[in-house]
C-alpha positions as CSV (number, residue, x, y, z in Angstrom):
1,M,109.6,0.8,-49.4
2,T,106.9,0.9,-46.7
3,T,104.0,3.2,-46.8
4,L,102.5,4.4,-43.5
5,Q,98.8,5.1,-43.5
6,F,96.8,6.6,-40.6
7,A,93.3,5.1,-40.7
8,T,90.7,4.0,-38.2
9,C,88.4,1.0,-37.9
10,T,86.2,2.5,-35.2
11,R,82.8,3.9,-36.2
12,Y,83.0,7.0,-34.1
13,R,86.5,8.1,-35.2
14,A,85.7,7.3,-38.8
15,L,82.7,9.7,-38.6
16,D,85.0,12.3,-37.1
17,F,87.4,11.9,-40.0
18,I,84.6,12.1,-42.6
19,R,83.1,15.2,-40.9
20,E,86.5,17.0,-41.2
21,V,85.8,17.0,-45.0
22,Y,82.0,16.6,-45.1
23,P,80.6,18.5,-42.0
24,D,77.0,17.5,-42.8
25,A,77.8,13.7,-42.8
26,A,75.6,11.8,-40.3
27,D,75.5,8.3,-39.0
28,T,72.2,7.6,-40.7
29,P,71.1,5.1,-43.4
30,A,70.8,7.9,-45.9
31,S,74.3,9.3,-45.3
32,A,77.4,7.7,-43.8
33,G,75.7,4.8,-42.1
34,P,76.4,2.1,-44.7
35,L,80.0,3.1,-44.9
36,L,80.3,3.2,-41.2
37,D,78.8,-0.3,-41.0
38,L,81.7,-1.5,-43.2
39,V,84.2,0.3,-41.0
40,E,82.7,-1.3,-37.9
41,Q,83.1,-4.8,-39.5
42,D,86.8,-3.9,-40.3
43,I,86.1,-4.3,-44.0
44,V,87.3,-0.8,-44.8
45,R,89.0,1.9,-42.9
46,V,88.8,5.7,-43.1
47,Q,92.0,7.6,-43.5
48,D,92.8,10.6,-41.3
49,P,92.5,13.7,-43.6
50,A,94.9,15.7,-41.4
51,M,97.6,13.1,-42.3
52,H,96.6,12.4,-46.0
53,G,95.1,15.7,-47.2
54,Q,91.8,14.0,-48.0
55,V,89.5,11.5,-46.5
56,G,90.3,8.1,-48.1
57,I,88.6,4.7,-47.8
58,I,91.1,1.8,-47.8
59,P,90.7,-2.0,-47.5
60,A,90.9,-3.3,-43.9
61,T,91.6,-6.7,-42.3
62,N,88.4,-8.3,-43.3
63,W,88.4,-7.0,-46.9
64,D,88.0,-9.2,-49.9
65,E,86.8,-8.4,-53.4
66,S,83.2,-9.5,-52.6
67,Y,82.8,-6.2,-50.7
68,R,84.0,-3.9,-53.5
69,E,80.5,-3.0,-54.8
70,A,79.1,-2.4,-51.3
71,A,82.1,-0.1,-50.5
72,I,81.7,1.8,-53.8
73,A,78.0,2.2,-53.2
74,A,78.4,3.3,-49.6
75,G,81.0,5.9,-50.7
76,A,78.8,7.2,-53.5
77,Q,75.8,7.4,-51.1
78,L,77.9,9.5,-48.6
79,S,79.1,11.8,-51.4
80,A,75.5,12.3,-52.7
81,A,74.1,12.9,-49.3
82,T,76.7,15.5,-48.4
83,Q,76.4,17.2,-51.8
84,D,72.6,17.4,-51.3
85,A,73.2,19.0,-47.9
86,E,75.4,21.6,-49.4
87,R,72.7,22.6,-51.9
88,T,70.0,22.9,-49.3
89,P,69.6,26.5,-48.1
């Protein structure tokens, strides 16, 4: 069985997908920047939340296990940055 996934490897489109779920995400080193760097290098891709119901990060063409920790850290940083933004009045 084949699974079809809609995901992007372009920085701008990835940020659009992320902002559909996390509107306060920004292309900065303190927010989505590190994750978008990995997207731009085609190490990870960001799934289209309209197609998948959530924003997902999946391995891309240049992925290998040596990037796992960087990808996890970048995702955690984005999550923390957007949660902080939600708490700020």
